[in-house]
All heavy atoms as TSV, in Angstrom:
chain	resi	resn	atom	element	x	y	z
A	1	MET	N	N	3.778	-2.429	16.027
A	1	MET	CA	C	3.208	-3.362	15.076
A	1	MET	C	C	4.312	-3.892	14.174
A	1	MET	O	O	5.084	-3.131	13.608
A	1	MET	CB	C	2.142	-2.653	14.248
A	1	MET	CG	C	1.586	-3.485	13.132
A	1	MET	SD	S	0.191	-2.627	12.392
A	1	MET	CE	C	0.543	-2.892	10.689
A	2	THR	N	N	4.402	-5.192	14.047
A	2	THR	CA	C	5.375	-5.807	13.170
A	2	THR	C	C	4.779	-5.924	11.775
A	2	THR	O	O	3.695	-6.478	11.600
A	2	THR	CB	C	5.763	-7.202	13.679
A	2	THR	OG1	O	6.297	-7.059	14.993
A	2	THR	CG2	C	6.790	-7.834	12.783
A	3	VAL	N	N	5.495	-5.382	10.799
A	3	VAL	CA	C	5.031	-5.437	9.410
A	3	VAL	C	C	5.833	-6.513	8.702
A	3	VAL	O	O	7.061	-6.473	8.693
A	3	VAL	CB	C	5.226	-4.069	8.715
A	3	VAL	CG1	C	4.797	-4.147	7.267
A	3	VAL	CG2	C	4.449	-2.984	9.455
A	4	PRO	N	N	5.145	-7.516	8.103
A	4	PRO	CA	C	5.869	-8.582	7.418
A	4	PRO	C	C	6.652	-8.057	6.215
A	4	PRO	O	O	6.386	-6.958	5.712
A	4	PRO	CB	C	4.773	-9.542	6.980
A	4	PRO	CG	C	3.497	-8.806	7.090
A	4	PRO	CD	C	3.707	-7.674	8.035
A	5	LEU	N	N	7.592	-8.845	5.735
A	5	LEU	CA	C	8.413	-8.433	4.591
A	5	LEU	C	C	7.632	-8.484	3.284
A	5	LEU	O	O	7.954	-7.761	2.342
A	5	LEU	CB	C	9.666	-9.301	4.499
A	5	LEU	CG	C	10.625	-9.170	5.685
A	5	LEU	CD1	C	11.816	-10.100	5.509
A	5	LEU	CD2	C	11.086	-7.730	5.872
A	6	THR	N	N	6.625	-9.324	3.213
A	6	THR	CA	C	5.748	-9.377	2.035
A	6	THR	C	C	4.318	-9.185	2.515
A	6	THR	O	O	3.871	-9.870	3.428
A	6	THR	CB	C	5.872	-10.732	1.304
A	6	THR	OG1	O	7.222	-10.898	0.885
A	6	THR	CG2	C	4.962	-10.783	0.086
A	7	VAL	N	N	3.629	-8.221	1.906
A	7	VAL	CA	C	2.256	-7.933	2.306
A	7	VAL	C	C	1.333	-8.011	1.089
A	7	VAL	O	O	1.750	-7.766	-0.041
A	7	VAL	CB	C	2.126	-6.550	2.976
A	7	VAL	CG1	C	2.960	-6.478	4.240
A	7	VAL	CG2	C	2.508	-5.432	2.041
A	8	ASP	N	N	0.088	-8.343	1.346
A	8	ASP	CA	C	-0.935	-8.384	0.309
A	8	ASP	C	C	-1.675	-7.045	0.320
A	8	ASP	O	O	-2.115	-6.590	1.384
A	8	ASP	CB	C	-1.899	-9.532	0.591
A	8	ASP	CG	C	-2.901	-9.722	-0.521
A	8	ASP	OD1	O	-3.750	-8.826	-0.722
A	8	ASP	OD2	O	-2.839	-10.771	-1.185
A	9	ALA	N	N	-1.808	-6.426	-0.833
A	9	ALA	CA	C	-2.471	-5.123	-0.921
A	9	ALA	C	C	-3.900	-5.170	-0.388
A	9	ALA	O	O	-4.359	-4.214	0.240
A	9	ALA	CB	C	-2.460	-4.635	-2.368
A	10	HIS	N	N	-4.594	-6.270	-0.598
A	10	HIS	CA	C	-5.979	-6.372	-0.108
A	10	HIS	C	C	-6.032	-6.346	1.418
A	10	HIS	O	O	-7.004	-5.855	1.989
A	10	HIS	CB	C	-6.644	-7.639	-0.634
A	10	HIS	CG	C	-6.984	-7.555	-2.093
A	10	HIS	ND1	N	-7.560	-8.594	-2.769
A	10	HIS	CD2	C	-6.828	-6.567	-3.008
A	10	HIS	CE1	C	-7.753	-8.242	-4.030
A	10	HIS	NE2	N	-7.303	-7.017	-4.207
A	11	ALA	N	N	-5.005	-6.835	2.079
A	11	ALA	CA	C	-4.965	-6.819	3.542
A	11	ALA	C	C	-4.878	-5.392	4.085
A	11	ALA	O	O	-5.174	-5.154	5.250
A	11	ALA	CB	C	-3.794	-7.645	4.053
A	12	TYR	N	N	-4.492	-4.460	3.233
A	12	TYR	CA	C	-4.387	-3.062	3.643
A	12	TYR	C	C	-5.532	-2.224	3.085
A	12	TYR	O	O	-5.471	-0.999	3.075
A	12	TYR	CB	C	-3.024	-2.500	3.238
A	12	TYR	CG	C	-1.946	-2.970	4.174
A	12	TYR	CD1	C	-1.384	-4.236	4.044
A	12	TYR	CD2	C	-1.522	-2.176	5.240
A	12	TYR	CE1	C	-0.420	-4.688	4.927
A	12	TYR	CE2	C	-0.562	-2.621	6.123
A	12	TYR	CZ	C	-0.018	-3.877	5.962
A	12	TYR	OH	O	0.940	-4.329	6.848
A	13	GLY	N	N	-6.569	-2.896	2.585
A	13	GLY	CA	C	-7.775	-2.194	2.185
A	13	GLY	C	C	-7.941	-1.895	0.714
A	13	GLY	O	O	-8.971	-1.347	0.311
A	14	LEU	N	N	-6.963	-2.206	-0.129
A	14	LEU	CA	C	-7.153	-1.991	-1.553
A	14	LEU	C	C	-8.171	-3.001	-2.065
A	14	LEU	O	O	-8.175	-4.161	-1.650
A	14	LEU	CB	C	-5.832	-2.135	-2.315
A	14	LEU	CG	C	-4.961	-0.880	-2.256
A	14	LEU	CD1	C	-4.132	-0.883	-0.999
A	14	LEU	CD2	C	-4.087	-0.773	-3.466
A	15	VAL	N	N	-9.046	-2.561	-2.969
A	15	VAL	CA	C	-10.140	-3.395	-3.436
A	15	VAL	C	C	-9.870	-3.939	-4.838
A	15	VAL	O	O	-10.017	-5.119	-5.092
A	15	VAL	CB	C	-11.474	-2.609	-3.397
A	15	VAL	CG1	C	-12.617	-3.453	-3.899
A	15	VAL	CG2	C	-11.743	-2.093	-1.996
A	16	GLY	N	N	-9.517	-3.060	-5.771
A	16	GLY	CA	C	-9.211	-3.490	-7.128
A	16	GLY	C	C	-10.412	-3.916	-7.935
A	16	GLY	O	O	-10.307	-4.738	-8.835
A	17	ASP	N	N	-11.577	-3.301	-7.649
A	17	ASP	CA	C	-12.798	-3.680	-8.361
A	17	ASP	C	C	-13.134	-2.736	-9.512
A	17	ASP	O	O	-14.149	-2.890	-10.179
A	17	ASP	CB	C	-13.977	-3.775	-7.401
A	17	ASP	CG	C	-14.359	-2.435	-6.774
A	17	ASP	OD1	O	-13.714	-1.404	-7.056
A	17	ASP	OD2	O	-15.330	-2.429	-5.982
A	18	GLY	N	N	-12.287	-1.733	-9.750
A	18	GLY	CA	C	-12.525	-0.788	-10.835
A	18	GLY	C	C	-13.478	0.325	-10.485
A	18	GLY	O	O	-13.705	1.229	-11.279
A	19	THR	N	N	-14.047	0.294	-9.294
A	19	THR	CA	C	-15.016	1.306	-8.863
A	19	THR	C	C	-14.541	2.049	-7.618
A	19	THR	O	O	-14.559	3.268	-7.573
A	19	THR	CB	C	-16.383	0.657	-8.569
A	19	THR	OG1	O	-16.823	-0.023	-9.747
A	19	THR	CG2	C	-17.417	1.684	-8.181
A	20	ALA	N	N	-14.134	1.308	-6.613
A	20	ALA	CA	C	-13.708	1.919	-5.341
A	20	ALA	C	C	-12.429	2.728	-5.544
A	20	ALA	O	O	-11.561	2.358	-6.339
A	20	ALA	CB	C	-13.468	0.831	-4.306
A	21	ASP	N	N	-12.334	3.847	-4.832
A	21	ASP	CA	C	-11.117	4.659	-4.859
A	21	ASP	C	C	-10.084	4.000	-3.948
A	21	ASP	O	O	-10.211	4.031	-2.728
A	21	ASP	CB	C	-11.425	6.075	-4.391
A	21	ASP	CG	C	-10.218	7.001	-4.443
A	21	ASP	OD1	O	-9.135	6.564	-4.900
A	21	ASP	OD2	O	-10.353	8.161	-4.028
A	22	ASP	N	N	-9.068	3.403	-4.541
A	22	ASP	CA	C	-8.025	2.719	-3.790
A	22	ASP	C	C	-6.916	3.665	-3.326
A	22	ASP	O	O	-6.002	3.235	-2.630
A	22	ASP	CB	C	-7.415	1.596	-4.643
A	22	ASP	CG	C	-8.384	0.459	-4.883
A	22	ASP	OD1	O	-8.873	-0.103	-3.883
A	22	ASP	OD2	O	-8.659	0.132	-6.040
A	23	GLY	N	N	-6.990	4.929	-3.694
A	23	GLY	CA	C	-5.944	5.888	-3.346
A	23	GLY	C	C	-5.657	6.007	-1.859
A	23	GLY	O	O	-4.501	5.906	-1.449
A	24	PRO	N	N	-6.667	6.221	-1.016
A	24	PRO	CA	C	-6.399	6.345	0.415
A	24	PRO	C	C	-5.768	5.085	1.019
A	24	PRO	O	O	-4.845	5.175	1.831
A	24	PRO	CB	C	-7.773	6.625	1.022
A	24	PRO	CG	C	-8.542	7.283	-0.085
A	24	PRO	CD	C	-8.065	6.566	-1.340
A	25	ALA	N	N	-6.247	3.913	0.619
A	25	ALA	CA	C	-5.673	2.663	1.136
A	25	ALA	C	C	-4.237	2.490	0.656
A	25	ALA	O	O	-3.369	2.044	1.413
A	25	ALA	CB	C	-6.524	1.472	0.725
A	26	LEU	N	N	-3.973	2.857	-0.600
A	26	LEU	CA	C	-2.615	2.753	-1.118
A	26	LEU	C	C	-1.680	3.707	-0.384
A	26	LEU	O	O	-0.557	3.349	-0.048
A	26	LEU	CB	C	-2.591	3.028	-2.617
A	26	LEU	CG	C	-1.229	2.939	-3.292
A	26	LEU	CD1	C	-0.590	1.567	-3.091
A	26	LEU	CD2	C	-1.354	3.277	-4.774
A	27	GLN	N	N	-2.154	4.919	-0.091
A	27	GLN	CA	C	-1.326	5.868	0.653
A	27	GLN	C	C	-0.999	5.328	2.038
A	27	GLN	O	O	0.141	5.416	2.503
A	27	GLN	CB	C	-2.025	7.231	0.775
A	27	GLN	CG	C	-1.174	8.290	1.452
A	27	GLN	CD	C	0.056	8.646	0.639
A	27	GLN	OE1	O	-0.065	9.177	-0.456
A	27	GLN	NE2	N	1.246	8.369	1.155
A	28	LYS	N	N	-2.001	4.748	2.697
A	28	LYS	CA	C	-1.767	4.168	4.018
A	28	LYS	C	C	-0.750	3.026	3.937
A	28	LYS	O	O	0.128	2.903	4.778
A	28	LYS	CB	C	-3.081	3.663	4.615
A	28	LYS	CG	C	-2.937	3.116	6.000
A	28	LYS	CD	C	-4.278	2.699	6.567
A	28	LYS	CE	C	-4.083	2.110	7.955
A	28	LYS	NZ	N	-5.331	1.626	8.523
A	29	LEU	N	N	-0.866	2.204	2.908
A	29	LEU	CA	C	0.074	1.099	2.707
A	29	LEU	C	C	1.488	1.620	2.488
A	29	LEU	O	O	2.435	1.151	3.122
A	29	LEU	CB	C	-0.373	0.243	1.521
A	29	LEU	CG	C	0.567	-0.863	1.064
A	29	LEU	CD1	C	0.822	-1.870	2.173
A	29	LEU	CD2	C	0.001	-1.547	-0.168
A	30	VAL	N	N	1.643	2.611	1.624
A	30	VAL	CA	C	2.970	3.190	1.359
A	30	VAL	C	C	3.558	3.776	2.636
A	30	VAL	O	O	4.740	3.564	2.940
A	30	VAL	CB	C	2.877	4.255	0.243
A	30	VAL	CG1	C	4.156	5.075	0.146
A	30	VAL	CG2	C	2.575	3.592	-1.099
A	31	ASP	N	N	2.760	4.499	3.397
A	31	ASP	CA	C	3.239	5.093	4.651
A	31	ASP	C	C	3.647	4.021	5.659
A	31	ASP	O	O	4.699	4.122	6.299
A	31	ASP	CB	C	2.164	5.988	5.270
A	31	ASP	CG	C	1.893	7.245	4.461
A	31	ASP	OD1	O	2.718	7.600	3.591
A	31	ASP	OD2	O	0.836	7.864	4.685
A	32	THR	N	N	2.816	2.991	5.804
A	32	THR	CA	C	3.099	1.929	6.763
A	32	THR	C	C	4.390	1.200	6.405
A	32	THR	O	O	5.251	0.970	7.268
A	32	THR	CB	C	1.928	0.926	6.821
A	32	THR	OG1	O	0.759	1.622	7.259
A	32	THR	CG2	C	2.222	-0.223	7.764
A	33	LEU	N	N	4.535	0.843	5.139
A	33	LEU	CA	C	5.738	0.111	4.721
A	33	LEU	C	C	6.974	0.999	4.775
A	33	LEU	O	O	8.054	0.544	5.139
A	33	LEU	CB	C	5.551	-0.473	3.326
A	33	LEU	CG	C	4.417	-1.480	3.170
A	33	LEU	CD1	C	4.431	-2.090	1.777
A	33	LEU	CD2	C	4.450	-2.551	4.227
A	34	GLY	N	N	6.817	2.262	4.431
A	34	GLY	CA	C	7.941	3.194	4.520
A	34	GLY	C	C	8.425	3.354	5.949
A	34	GLY	O	O	9.631	3.341	6.216
A	35	ASP	N	N	7.495	3.489	6.872
A	35	ASP	CA	C	7.857	3.619	8.287
A	35	ASP	C	C	8.541	2.352	8.801
A	35	ASP	O	O	9.541	2.421	9.523
A	35	ASP	CB	C	6.618	3.909	9.143
A	35	ASP	CG	C	6.052	5.298	8.907
A	35	ASP	OD1	O	6.740	6.144	8.301
A	35	ASP	OD2	O	4.890	5.528	9.319
A	36	ALA	N	N	8.002	1.192	8.412
A	36	ALA	CA	C	8.588	-0.076	8.863
A	36	ALA	C	C	10.004	-0.243	8.320
A	36	ALA	O	O	10.914	-0.670	9.043
A	36	ALA	CB	C	7.711	-1.249	8.426
A	37	THR	N	N	10.202	0.108	7.060
A	37	THR	CA	C	11.537	-0.006	6.452
A	37	THR	C	C	12.507	0.979	7.093
A	37	THR	O	O	13.665	0.633	7.355
A	37	THR	CB	C	11.452	0.209	4.932
A	37	THR	OG1	O	10.623	-0.810	4.384
A	37	THR	CG2	C	12.816	0.147	4.281
A	38	ALA	N	N	12.040	2.175	7.387
A	38	ALA	CA	C	12.907	3.160	8.044
A	38	ALA	C	C	13.304	2.686	9.435
A	38	ALA	O	O	14.420	2.932	9.888
A	38	ALA	CB	C	12.192	4.508	8.127
A	39	GLU	N	N	12.401	1.993	10.094
A	39	GLU	CA	C	12.659	1.526	11.452
A	39	GLU	C	C	13.675	0.382	11.499
A	39	GLU	O	O	14.566	0.366	12.337
A	39	GLU	CB	C	11.351	1.067	12.099
A	39	GLU	CG	C	11.504	0.656	13.539
A	39	GLU	CD	C	10.169	0.304	14.162
A	39	GLU	OE1	O	9.238	1.118	14.033
A	39	GLU	OE2	O	10.062	-0.779	14.763
A	40	ASP	N	N	13.528	-0.593	10.591
A	40	ASP	CA	C	14.406	-1.768	10.680
A	40	ASP	C	C	15.350	-1.958	9.496
A	40	ASP	O	O	16.156	-2.884	9.486
A	40	ASP	CB	C	13.586	-3.044	10.910
A	40	ASP	CG	C	12.669	-3.408	9.757
A	40	ASP	OD1	O	12.843	-2.891	8.636
A	40	ASP	OD2	O	11.757	-4.232	9.974
A	41	GLY	N	N	15.255	-1.086	8.480
A	41	GLY	CA	C	16.170	-1.154	7.348
A	41	GLY	C	C	15.901	-2.292	6.379
A	41	GLY	O	O	16.688	-2.534	5.468
A	42	ARG	N	N	14.786	-2.991	6.557
A	42	ARG	CA	C	14.467	-4.138	5.702
A	42	ARG	C	C	13.381	-3.737	4.696
A	42	ARG	O	O	12.295	-3.317	5.098
A	42	ARG	CB	C	14.001	-5.305	6.550
A	42	ARG	CG	C	15.082	-5.743	7.544
A	42	ARG	CD	C	14.581	-6.761	8.515
A	42	ARG	NE	N	14.447	-8.042	7.807
A	42	ARG	CZ	C	13.878	-9.111	8.341
A	42	ARG	NH1	N	13.374	-9.069	9.552
A	42	ARG	NH2	N	13.799	-10.223	7.649
A	43	PRO	N	N	13.647	-3.853	3.397
A	43	PRO	CA	C	12.642	-3.481	2.395
A	43	PRO	C	C	11.452	-4.438	2.413
A	43	PRO	O	O	11.573	-5.585	2.840
A	43	PRO	CB	C	13.397	-3.577	1.076
A	43	PRO	CG	C	14.512	-4.517	1.346
A	43	PRO	CD	C	14.875	-4.351	2.791
A	44	ARG	N	N	10.319	-3.948	1.976
A	44	ARG	CA	C	9.099	-4.747	1.907
A	44	ARG	C	C	8.695	-4.964	0.454
A	44	ARG	O	O	9.034	-4.168	-0.418
A	44	ARG	CB	C	7.947	-4.035	2.610
A	44	ARG	CG	C	7.753	-4.288	4.100
A	44	ARG	CD	C	8.956	-4.410	4.890
A	44	ARG	NE	N	8.685	-4.694	6.308
A	44	ARG	CZ	C	9.507	-4.310	7.254
A	44	ARG	NH1	N	10.598	-3.637	6.979
A	44	ARG	NH2	N	9.260	-4.633	8.503
A	45	THR	N	N	7.945	-6.024	0.230
A	45	THR	CA	C	7.393	-6.344	-1.079
A	45	THR	C	C	5.882	-6.358	-0.955
A	45	THR	O	O	5.334	-6.889	0.015
A	45	THR	CB	C	7.876	-7.738	-1.546
A	45	THR	OG1	O	9.295	-7.723	-1.609
A	45	THR	CG2	C	7.303	-8.097	-2.905
A	46	VAL	N	N	5.205	-5.775	-1.945
A	46	VAL	CA	C	3.745	-5.751	-1.947
A	46	VAL	C	C	3.242	-6.691	-3.037
A	46	VAL	O	O	3.639	-6.584	-4.193
A	46	VAL	CB	C	3.208	-4.328	-2.213
A	46	VAL	CG1	C	1.688	-4.321	-2.245
A	46	VAL	CG2	C	3.728	-3.355	-1.173
A	47	ARG	N	N	2.380	-7.607	-2.649
A	47	ARG	CA	C	1.702	-8.481	-3.610
A	47	ARG	C	C	0.389	-7.801	-3.963
A	47	ARG	O	O	-0.438	-7.519	-3.094
A	47	ARG	CB	C	1.431	-9.848	-2.986
A	47	ARG	CG	C	0.745	-10.791	-3.938
A	47	ARG	CD	C	0.429	-12.128	-3.239
A	47	ARG	NE	N	-0.475	-12.896	-4.063
A	47	ARG	CZ	C	-1.792	-12.728	-4.130
A	47	ARG	NH1	N	-2.369	-11.813	-3.391
A	47	ARG	NH2	N	-2.533	-13.475	-4.918
A	48	VAL	N	N	0.222	-7.517	-5.256
A	48	VAL	CA	C	-0.985	-6.846	-5.726
A	48	VAL	C	C	-1.756	-7.816	-6.619
A	48	VAL	O	O	-1.345	-8.067	-7.759
A	48	VAL	CB	C	-0.653	-5.548	-6.492
A	48	VAL	CG1	C	-1.925	-4.842	-6.921
A	48	VAL	CG2	C	0.217	-4.630	-5.642
A	49	PRO	N	N	-2.848	-8.393	-6.101
A	49	PRO	CA	C	-3.640	-9.309	-6.917
A	49	PRO	C	C	-4.187	-8.600	-8.161
A	49	PRO	O	O	-4.373	-7.377	-8.164
A	49	PRO	CB	C	-4.781	-9.725	-5.993
A	49	PRO	CG	C	-4.252	-9.496	-4.614
A	49	PRO	CD	C	-3.370	-8.282	-4.738
A	50	ALA	N	N	-4.450	-9.372	-9.202
A	50	ALA	CA	C	-5.010	-8.805	-10.432
A	50	ALA	C	C	-6.292	-8.055	-10.120
A	50	ALA	O	O	-7.067	-8.442	-9.246
A	50	ALA	CB	C	-5.279	-9.917	-11.435
A	51	GLY	N	N	-6.498	-6.960	-10.813
A	51	GLY	CA	C	-7.701	-6.161	-10.629
A	51	GLY	C	C	-7.535	-4.821	-11.299
A	51	GLY	O	O	-6.505	-4.544	-11.920
A	52	ARG	N	N	-8.536	-3.988	-11.153
A	52	ARG	CA	C	-8.494	-2.624	-11.683
A	52	ARG	C	C	-8.502	-1.687	-10.481
A	52	ARG	O	O	-9.523	-1.522	-9.820
A	52	ARG	CB	C	-9.686	-2.372	-12.584
A	52	ARG	CG	C	-9.674	-3.330	-13.788
A	52	ARG	CD	C	-10.699	-2.930	-14.752
A	52	ARG	NE	N	-10.151	-1.747	-15.411
A	52	ARG	CZ	C	-10.438	-1.387	-16.635
A	52	ARG	NH1	N	-11.297	-2.078	-17.325
A	52	ARG	NH2	N	-9.899	-0.321	-17.163
A	53	TYR	N	N	-7.356	-1.095	-10.221
A	53	TYR	CA	C	-7.185	-0.226	-9.057
A	53	TYR	C	C	-7.362	1.224	-9.485
A	53	TYR	O	O	-6.689	1.691	-10.393
A	53	TYR	CB	C	-5.813	-0.465	-8.421
A	53	TYR	CG	C	-5.699	-1.866	-7.875
A	53	TYR	CD1	C	-5.294	-2.930	-8.678
A	53	TYR	CD2	C	-6.056	-2.139	-6.568
A	53	TYR	CE1	C	-5.226	-4.216	-8.186
A	53	TYR	CE2	C	-5.997	-3.434	-6.062
A	53	TYR	CZ	C	-5.578	-4.465	-6.886
A	53	TYR	OH	O	-5.525	-5.743	-6.388
A	54	VAL	N	N	-8.273	1.910	-8.833
A	54	VAL	CA	C	-8.592	3.291	-9.161
A	54	VAL	C	C	-7.975	4.204	-8.116
A	54	VAL	O	O	-8.130	3.980	-6.913
A	54	VAL	CB	C	-10.128	3.498	-9.200
A	54	VAL	CG1	C	-10.466	4.955	-9.468
A	54	VAL	CG2	C	-10.756	2.593	-10.250
A	55	ILE	N	N	-7.266	5.232	-8.592
A	55	ILE	CA	C	-6.696	6.242	-7.704
A	55	ILE	C	C	-7.204	7.589	-8.197
A	55	ILE	O	O	-6.862	8.031	-9.284
A	55	ILE	CB	C	-5.157	6.194	-7.700
A	55	ILE	CG1	C	-4.707	4.814	-7.235
A	55	ILE	CG2	C	-4.591	7.303	-6.829
A	55	ILE	CD1	C	-3.234	4.569	-7.386
A	56	ARG	N	N	-8.051	8.212	-7.395
A	56	ARG	CA	C	-8.678	9.473	-7.786
A	56	ARG	C	C	-8.023	10.658	-7.080
A	56	ARG	O	O	-7.468	10.522	-5.998
A	56	ARG	CB	C	-10.156	9.450	-7.414
A	56	ARG	CG	C	-10.961	8.466	-8.231
A	56	ARG	CD	C	-12.451	8.648	-7.945
A	56	ARG	NE	N	-13.284	7.992	-8.910
A	56	ARG	CZ	C	-13.581	6.699	-8.919
A	56	ARG	NH1	N	-13.079	5.911	-7.997
A	56	ARG	NH2	N	-14.362	6.202	-9.832
A	57	ASP	N	N	-8.155	11.804	-7.694
A	57	ASP	CA	C	-7.870	13.115	-7.108
A	57	ASP	C	C	-6.409	13.471	-6.884
A	57	ASP	O	O	-5.966	14.483	-7.343
A	57	ASP	CB	C	-8.634	13.334	-5.804
A	57	ASP	CG	C	-10.147	13.318	-6.028
A	57	ASP	OD1	O	-10.571	13.700	-7.119
A	57	ASP	OD2	O	-10.857	12.906	-5.115
A	58	ARG	N	N	-5.644	12.670	-6.130
A	58	ARG	CA	C	-4.272	13.099	-5.859
A	58	ARG	C	C	-3.324	11.900	-5.927
A	58	ARG	O	O	-3.709	10.771	-5.682
A	58	ARG	CB	C	-4.149	13.802	-4.540
A	58	ARG	CG	C	-4.728	13.093	-3.365
A	58	ARG	CD	C	-4.694	14.021	-2.166
A	58	ARG	NE	N	-5.979	13.909	-1.507
A	58	ARG	CZ	C	-6.146	13.794	-0.227
A	58	ARG	NH1	N	-5.133	13.826	0.576
A	58	ARG	NH2	N	-7.322	13.680	0.300
A	59	PRO	N	N	-2.075	12.188	-6.217
A	59	PRO	CA	C	-1.094	11.091	-6.325
A	59	PRO	C	C	-0.740	10.506	-4.959
A	59	PRO	O	O	-0.937	11.138	-3.922
A	59	PRO	CB	C	0.125	11.772	-6.934
A	59	PRO	CG	C	0.009	13.207	-6.519
A	59	PRO	CD	C	-1.475	13.488	-6.480
A	60	VAL	N	N	-0.239	9.303	-4.999
A	60	VAL	CA	C	0.255	8.643	-3.789
A	60	VAL	C	C	1.740	8.955	-3.701
A	60	VAL	O	O	2.488	8.758	-4.655
A	60	VAL	CB	C	0.027	7.127	-3.867
A	60	VAL	CG1	C	0.673	6.427	-2.678
A	60	VAL	CG2	C	-1.456	6.828	-3.941
A	61	LEU	N	N	2.165	9.494	-2.573
A	61	LEU	CA	C	3.550	9.913	-2.381
A	61	LEU	C	C	4.175	9.235	-1.181
A	61	LEU	O	O	3.505	9.000	-0.183
A	61	LEU	CB	C	3.601	11.434	-2.182
A	61	LEU	CG	C	2.992	12.275	-3.281
A	61	LEU	CD1	C	2.940	13.737	-2.846
A	61	LEU	CD2	C	3.761	12.132	-4.574
A	62	SER	N	N	5.441	8.978	-1.301
A	62	SER	CA	C	6.182	8.442	-0.165
A	62	SER	C	C	6.753	9.614	0.615
A	62	SER	O	O	7.241	10.579	0.042
A	62	SER	CB	C	7.319	7.556	-0.658
A	62	SER	OG	O	8.145	7.185	0.417
A	63	SER	N	N	6.704	9.521	1.924
A	63	SER	CA	C	7.269	10.576	2.763
A	63	SER	C	C	8.772	10.392	2.934
A	63	SER	O	O	9.425	11.194	3.566
A	63	SER	CB	C	6.565	10.591	4.123
A	63	SER	OG	O	6.781	9.348	4.779
A	64	ARG	N	N	9.332	9.338	2.379
A	64	ARG	CA	C	10.758	9.054	2.495
A	64	ARG	C	C	11.501	9.499	1.282
A	64	ARG	O	O	11.164	9.465	0.214
A	64	ARG	CB	C	10.996	7.558	2.691
A	64	ARG	CG	C	10.245	7.010	3.860
A	64	ARG	CD	C	11.081	7.126	5.123
A	64	ARG	NE	N	10.279	6.732	6.262
A	64	ARG	CZ	C	10.021	7.532	7.262
A	64	ARG	NH1	N	10.468	8.737	7.300
A	64	ARG	NH2	N	9.333	7.116	8.279
């Protein structure tokens, strides 16, 4: 899968409605972009539209 250099957080499942737990989607986004950058050495940028992003229970960590 080719990951673009700039991605929209909503395209990876983040909602930003102040209610939904965006933590799992954010973790998936971080993992996907980290893997893509490790593979080709090109950093990625995330566009995060305005909203209220909720992350419950555990922190989002990079495996890199």
